[in-house]
C-alpha positions as CSV (number, residue, x, y, z in Angstrom):
1,M,36.8,30.3,-60.0
2,S,35.6,29.0,-56.7
3,H,39.2,28.1,-55.8
4,A,40.7,31.4,-56.9
5,T,43.2,33.1,-54.5
6,P,42.7,36.6,-53.3
7,I,45.6,37.8,-55.5
8,E,43.9,36.3,-58.6
9,V,40.6,37.9,-57.6
10,E,42.3,41.3,-57.1
11,A,43.8,41.0,-60.6
12,L,40.4,40.2,-62.1
13,G,38.8,43.1,-60.2
14,R,41.1,45.6,-61.9
15,N,39.2,45.2,-65.2
16,W,35.8,44.9,-63.5
17,P,33.3,47.8,-64.1
18,V,32.1,49.8,-61.2
19,Q,28.7,48.6,-60.0
20,R,27.3,50.3,-57.0
21,I,23.8,49.9,-55.8
22,P,22.8,52.1,-52.9
23,R,19.9,50.0,-51.7
24,Y,19.3,46.4,-52.5
25,N,16.2,46.1,-50.3
26,E,13.6,47.2,-52.8
27,M,15.1,45.1,-55.6
28,F,15.3,42.0,-53.4
29,G,11.7,42.5,-52.4
30,I,10.6,42.7,-56.1
31,W,12.6,39.6,-56.9
32,R,11.1,37.5,-54.1
33,S,7.6,38.7,-54.6
34,Q,7.2,36.5,-57.7
35,F,7.9,33.4,-55.6
36,N,6.1,34.1,-52.3
37,G,2.9,32.5,-53.4
38,Q,4.7,29.2,-54.1
39,L,6.4,28.8,-50.8
40,A,5.3,28.0,-47.3
41,K,5.5,30.7,-44.6
42,G,8.7,29.2,-43.1
43,S,10.5,29.2,-46.5
44,Q,9.4,32.8,-47.2
45,D,10.8,33.9,-43.8
46,D,14.0,32.1,-44.5
47,Y,14.6,33.9,-47.8
48,T,13.7,37.2,-46.2
49,S,16.3,36.6,-43.5
50,M,19.1,35.8,-45.9
51,G,18.1,38.8,-48.1
52,T,18.3,41.0,-45.1
53,H,21.8,39.8,-44.4
54,W,22.9,40.5,-48.0
55,C,21.4,44.0,-48.0
56,E,23.0,44.8,-44.7
57,F,26.4,43.8,-46.0
58,A,26.4,45.0,-49.6
59,N,24.4,48.2,-49.7
60,G,26.5,50.9,-51.4
61,K,29.6,48.7,-52.0
62,D,31.2,48.0,-55.3
63,L,29.9,44.8,-56.7
64,N,33.0,42.8,-57.8
65,P,34.7,39.4,-57.1
66,R,36.6,40.8,-54.1
67,L,33.3,41.7,-52.5
68,M,32.1,38.1,-53.0
69,L,35.0,36.8,-50.9
70,D,34.4,39.4,-48.2
71,W,30.7,38.3,-48.2
72,H,31.8,34.7,-47.8
73,M,34.0,35.6,-44.7
74,W,31.1,37.7,-43.3
75,V,28.6,34.9,-43.6
76,L,31.1,32.5,-41.9
77,D,31.0,34.7,-38.8
78,L,27.2,34.7,-38.5
79,Q,25.9,33.3,-35.3
80,H,23.5,30.4,-35.1
81,P,20.0,31.8,-34.3
82,F,19.6,29.6,-31.2
83,S,23.2,29.8,-29.9
84,R,25.4,32.6,-28.8
85,T,28.6,30.7,-29.3
86,K,27.9,28.4,-32.3
87,K,28.4,29.5,-35.9
88,I,26.0,28.6,-38.7
89,S,26.5,25.3,-40.4
90,P,28.4,24.9,-43.8
91,S,25.1,24.0,-45.5
92,R,23.6,27.2,-44.2
93,V,26.5,29.2,-45.6
94,N,26.1,27.5,-49.0
95,R,22.4,28.4,-48.9
96,H,23.2,32.1,-48.3
97,H,25.5,31.9,-51.3
98,S,22.8,30.2,-53.4
99,V,20.3,33.0,-52.7
100,V,22.9,35.7,-53.7
101,R,23.8,33.8,-56.9
102,K,20.1,33.7,-57.9
103,F,19.5,37.3,-57.0
104,L,22.5,38.6,-58.9
105,A,21.6,36.5,-61.9
106,W,18.2,38.2,-61.9
107,L,19.8,41.6,-61.6
108,K,21.9,40.9,-64.7
109,V,18.9,39.6,-66.7
110,M,17.0,42.8,-65.7
111,G,19.9,45.0,-66.9
112,V,20.7,46.4,-63.4
113,I,24.3,45.1,-63.6
114,T,26.4,44.0,-66.5
115,H,28.8,41.6,-64.8
116,D,27.8,38.9,-62.3
117,P,30.7,38.3,-59.8
118,S,28.9,35.5,-57.9
119,L,31.1,32.9,-59.6
120,A,33.8,33.9,-57.2
121,L,31.7,32.5,-54.3
122,P,33.3,29.3,-52.8
123,N,31.2,26.3,-51.8
124,L,31.9,24.6,-48.4
125,R,31.9,20.9,-48.1
126,T,29.0,19.8,-46.1
127,P,28.9,16.6,-43.9
128,A,27.0,13.6,-45.0
129,P,23.3,13.8,-44.1
130,P,22.3,11.9,-41.0
131,P,20.4,8.6,-41.4
132,R,16.7,8.8,-41.8
133,R,14.8,8.4,-38.6
134,M,11.2,7.5,-37.6
135,W,9.0,7.0,-34.6
136,D,8.2,3.5,-33.6
137,H,4.8,2.5,-32.3
138,E,5.9,2.1,-28.7
139,E,7.3,5.6,-28.6
140,Y,4.1,7.0,-30.2
141,T,1.9,5.1,-27.7
142,R,3.9,6.6,-24.8
143,I,3.6,10.1,-26.1
144,I,-0.2,9.8,-26.7
145,R,-0.7,8.2,-23.2
146,Y,1.2,11.0,-21.7
147,G,-0.6,13.8,-23.6
148,S,-4.0,12.4,-23.0
149,R,-3.6,13.0,-19.3
150,L,-2.9,16.8,-19.8
151,P,-5.8,19.0,-20.8
152,H,-3.4,21.9,-21.7
153,R,-1.6,19.5,-24.2
154,H,-4.8,18.6,-26.0
155,C,-3.8,20.3,-29.2
156,E,-0.3,18.8,-29.4
157,T,-1.7,15.3,-28.7
158,W,-4.3,15.7,-31.5
159,L,-1.6,16.9,-34.0
160,T,0.6,13.9,-33.1
161,I,-2.3,11.4,-33.7
162,L,-3.2,13.1,-36.9
163,G,0.4,13.1,-38.2
164,Y,1.0,9.5,-37.2
165,H,-2.1,8.1,-38.9
166,T,-2.1,10.2,-42.0
167,G,1.6,11.2,-42.7
168,M,0.5,14.8,-43.3
169,S,3.0,17.7,-42.7
170,L,2.7,19.9,-39.7
171,I,1.1,22.8,-41.6
172,D,-1.5,20.5,-43.2
173,C,-2.3,19.0,-39.8
174,A,-2.7,22.4,-38.1
175,A,-4.8,23.8,-41.0
176,L,-7.2,20.8,-41.4
177,R,-10.7,22.2,-42.0
178,W,-14.0,20.5,-41.5
179,D,-14.8,20.8,-45.2
180,E,-11.8,18.6,-45.9
181,V,-13.0,15.8,-43.7
182,V,-15.7,13.3,-44.7
183,L,-16.9,11.3,-41.7
184,K,-19.7,8.7,-42.2
185,D,-21.2,6.0,-40.0
186,D,-22.4,4.0,-43.0
187,G,-19.8,4.6,-45.6
188,P,-16.1,5.4,-46.2
189,S,-14.6,8.2,-44.2
190,Y,-11.5,10.1,-45.4
191,I,-9.5,13.3,-45.4
192,Q,-9.0,15.0,-48.8
193,K,-6.7,18.0,-49.0
194,V,-4.2,19.8,-51.2
195,R,-0.7,20.0,-49.8
196,A,-0.1,23.6,-48.6
197,K,3.5,23.5,-49.7
198,L,2.8,22.6,-53.3
199,R,-0.7,24.2,-53.8
200,A,0.5,27.3,-55.7
201,R,3.1,25.3,-57.8
202,L,1.1,22.2,-58.7
203,G,-2.5,23.1,-58.0
204,R,-4.8,20.0,-58.0
205,K,-1.9,17.7,-58.7
206,A,-0.8,18.3,-55.1
207,A,-4.1,16.8,-53.8
208,F,-4.1,13.6,-51.7
209,M,-6.7,11.4,-49.9
210,V,-6.2,9.5,-46.7
211,P,-8.8,7.0,-45.4
212,I,-10.1,7.1,-41.9
213,I,-10.7,3.7,-40.4
214,A,-14.1,3.6,-38.7
215,G,-13.7,2.9,-35.0
216,G,-9.9,3.5,-35.0
217,E,-8.0,6.0,-32.9
218,L,-8.1,8.8,-35.4
219,W,-11.8,8.3,-36.1
220,R,-12.6,8.4,-32.4
221,W,-10.7,11.7,-31.9
222,I,-12.4,13.3,-34.9
223,K,-15.7,12.2,-33.5
224,R,-14.9,13.9,-30.1
225,L,-13.8,17.1,-31.9
226,E,-17.0,17.0,-33.9
227,A,-19.1,16.7,-30.8
228,R,-17.4,19.8,-29.4
229,R,-17.6,21.6,-32.7
230,P,-19.2,25.0,-32.0
231,R,-22.3,25.7,-34.0
232,N,-22.8,28.8,-36.0
233,Y,-19.2,29.8,-35.2
234,K,-16.9,31.4,-37.7
235,R,-13.3,32.6,-37.2
236,A,-12.3,36.0,-38.5
237,D,-11.0,34.3,-41.6
238,G,-14.3,32.6,-42.1
239,I,-12.8,29.0,-41.9
240,E,-13.9,26.3,-39.5
241,Y,-10.9,24.3,-38.5
242,V,-11.1,20.8,-37.0
243,H,-9.1,21.9,-34.0
244,Q,-9.7,25.6,-33.4
245,D,-6.5,26.1,-31.4
246,A,-4.1,24.5,-33.9
247,P,-4.0,27.5,-36.5
248,N,-3.3,29.9,-33.6
249,F,-0.3,27.8,-32.5
250,Y,1.0,27.6,-36.1
251,L,0.7,31.3,-36.8
252,C,2.4,32.5,-33.6
253,S,6.0,33.4,-34.3
254,H,7.7,32.4,-31.0
255,P,7.9,29.7,-30.1
256,T,7.0,28.1,-33.4
257,L,4.7,25.1,-33.5
258,S,7.5,22.8,-34.5
259,E,9.4,23.9,-31.3
260,R,6.2,23.3,-29.3
261,M,5.9,19.8,-30.6
262,R,9.5,18.9,-29.9
263,S,9.1,20.3,-26.4
264,F,6.0,18.1,-26.0
265,F,7.8,15.0,-27.2
266,A,10.8,15.7,-24.9
267,E,8.5,15.9,-21.8
268,E,7.8,12.2,-22.2
269,L,10.9,10.9,-24.0
270,T,13.5,13.5,-22.8
271,W,15.6,15.4,-25.2
272,A,18.1,12.6,-25.4
273,G,15.3,10.2,-26.4
274,L,14.3,12.4,-29.4
275,K,17.5,11.4,-31.2
276,Q,17.3,14.4,-33.6
277,R,13.7,13.6,-34.6
278,S,10.8,16.0,-35.0
279,F,7.2,16.0,-36.1
280,R,8.2,15.6,-39.7
281,H,9.5,12.1,-38.9
282,L,5.9,11.0,-38.3
283,R,5.6,11.1,-42.1
284,N,8.5,8.6,-42.3
285,S,6.7,6.4,-39.9
286,F,3.5,6.5,-41.9
287,C,5.2,5.8,-45.2
288,S,7.4,3.0,-43.8
289,R,4.4,1.4,-42.1
290,M,2.5,1.3,-45.4
291,I,5.3,0.1,-47.6
292,N,6.5,-2.6,-45.1
293,S,3.0,-4.0,-44.8
294,G,3.0,-4.7,-48.6
295,S,0.9,-1.8,-49.8
296,D,1.2,-0.7,-53.4
297,S,3.6,2.2,-53.7
298,V,1.2,4.0,-56.1
299,L,-1.6,3.9,-53.6
300,V,0.6,5.1,-50.9
301,S,1.8,8.1,-53.0
302,Q,-1.9,9.0,-53.5
303,M,-2.2,9.2,-49.7
304,T,1.0,11.2,-49.1
305,G,0.6,13.5,-52.1
306,H,3.9,12.6,-53.7
307,T,4.0,13.3,-57.5
308,R,7.0,11.0,-58.0
309,L,7.6,7.6,-56.5
310,E,11.3,8.4,-55.9
311,Q,10.1,11.1,-53.5
312,L,8.1,8.5,-51.6
313,A,11.3,6.3,-51.4
314,D,13.0,9.0,-49.5
315,Y,10.5,8.6,-46.6
316,A,10.0,4.8,-46.6
317,M,12.5,2.8,-44.5
318,P,12.4,-0.9,-45.2
319,D,12.1,-3.3,-42.3
320,I,14.1,-6.5,-42.1
321,R,10.8,-8.5,-41.9
322,S,9.5,-7.0,-45.2
323,L,12.9,-7.7,-46.8
324,Q,12.7,-11.3,-45.6
325,D,9.1,-11.6,-47.0
326,A,10.4,-10.3,-50.4
327,M,13.1,-13.0,-50.4
328,I,10.4,-15.7,-49.6
329,R,8.2,-14.5,-52.5
330,A,11.2,-14.6,-54.8
331,L,11.9,-18.2,-53.8
332,R,8.3,-19.2,-54.4
333,W,8.4,-17.5,-57.8
334,V,11.5,-19.7,-58.7
335,E,9.5,-22.8,-57.7
336,K,7.2,-22.3,-60.7
337,D,10.0,-22.9,-63.1
338,S,12.0,-25.3,-61.0
339,G,12.3,-29.1,-61.5
340,P,10.8,-31.7,-59.2
341,D,14.0,-32.1,-57.2
342,V,14.5,-28.4,-56.5
343,Q,11.0,-27.4,-55.7
344,P,10.5,-29.3,-52.4
345,R,13.7,-27.9,-51.0
346,L,12.6,-24.3,-51.7
347,L,9.2,-25.0,-50.2
348,T,10.9,-26.4,-47.1
349,L,13.1,-23.2,-46.9
350,S,10.0,-21.0,-47.1
351,S,8.1,-22.9,-44.5
352,R,11.1,-22.8,-42.1
353,L,11.5,-19.0,-42.5
354,E,7.8,-18.5,-41.9
355,L,7.9,-20.7,-38.8
356,A,10.9,-18.8,-37.5
357,D,9.2,-15.5,-38.1
358,R,6.1,-16.6,-36.1
359,N,8.4,-17.7,-33.3
360,D,10.2,-14.4,-33.5
361,E,7.0,-12.5,-32.8
362,A,6.7,-14.2,-29.4
363,S,10.4,-13.5,-28.7
364,P,11.8,-10.4,-30.3
365,S,15.4,-11.2,-29.3
366,L,15.3,-14.5,-31.3
367,S,17.3,-14.3,-34.5
368,T,17.1,-16.7,-37.4
369,S,20.0,-17.3,-39.7
370,L,20.6,-19.6,-42.6
371,A,24.0,-21.2,-42.9
372,S,26.1,-23.7,-44.9
373,V,24.8,-24.7,-48.3
374,D,26.2,-28.1,-49.4
375,S,28.1,-28.5,-52.7
376,G,24.9,-29.4,-54.5
377,G,22.9,-26.5,-53.1
378,A,20.4,-29.0,-51.6
379,A,21.0,-28.8,-47.8
380,L,20.0,-25.6,-46.1
381,T,20.4,-25.6,-42.3
382,E,19.1,-23.1,-39.8
383,R,20.3,-22.1,-36.4
384,S,18.9,-19.6,-33.9
């Protein structure tokens, strides 16, 4: 039905019952109210915006397949919120249609309508997603060095350090409370939270714990914030946040905190240097750093709050060195079951790779390659 022509849709509409709803606003609000507690504020605002578009277009009109095609053309003409000349993306169009489909299906279940015409909505092909990105340590160091010199950028610098060393989302970093931080001089220090995005849906299953290394960069910053912590001070909501300014930045509507953070990054790296990255990609950096260092994926998922390991795999980006180490471990595993003639050759290969890797640390441009295996598989040569 998604490929039906307007003529076919007109023919179908002749036998379609008349379904006119003067105001969708109240019904859309009732439908969304059952999900509001399960979504972050940004997602709630997103659904509200798309619902407002549907109500603006469809109020009082006959709900039939032809109206669905008219809605599709109407959404295609929507302007991008941050551009006066650019239209919204195909993925954004499909998301508008997805919301309408779910809403009309709910109306049918509730008995408000008898026929659901949303099957007539086409789906646009969306481009392939861009490759995953992350922040390398050199870029992170530049940003922190730059922000540490600017008192008015203290909050953004703190959030960057917290996100890089914990992998937490922006909302979790901004809303970090003192009762979620355990800081000890003679014992383990850590942050224990429940992910804000999944709190209503998963409850305590969304909890995670991230250690704080004593004497490390994050530990020193928390110590400084603790020294400045106002005594006997309570906000209007009765919560003591680790950084008192961060929640204010997050709750303000314009510019959003994510836009503030991108602007802060661009001040040091320039907009071209961002390469379509944002604060969220600090989470990629954290997960990749942990996985590439050989940490157990189950332990890493306990620090990131992922309930499934395949979700963690979406954030981790393997490094060539970690892949090489995996190959070396595989060769050493083969040595256990190999004969006396094969074992020395595999040992020699492993030692050569390790030696080249140590040399590569002193000269990042040096590349190591293995070439030409003889007919017997005994001679492995190396060139750089």
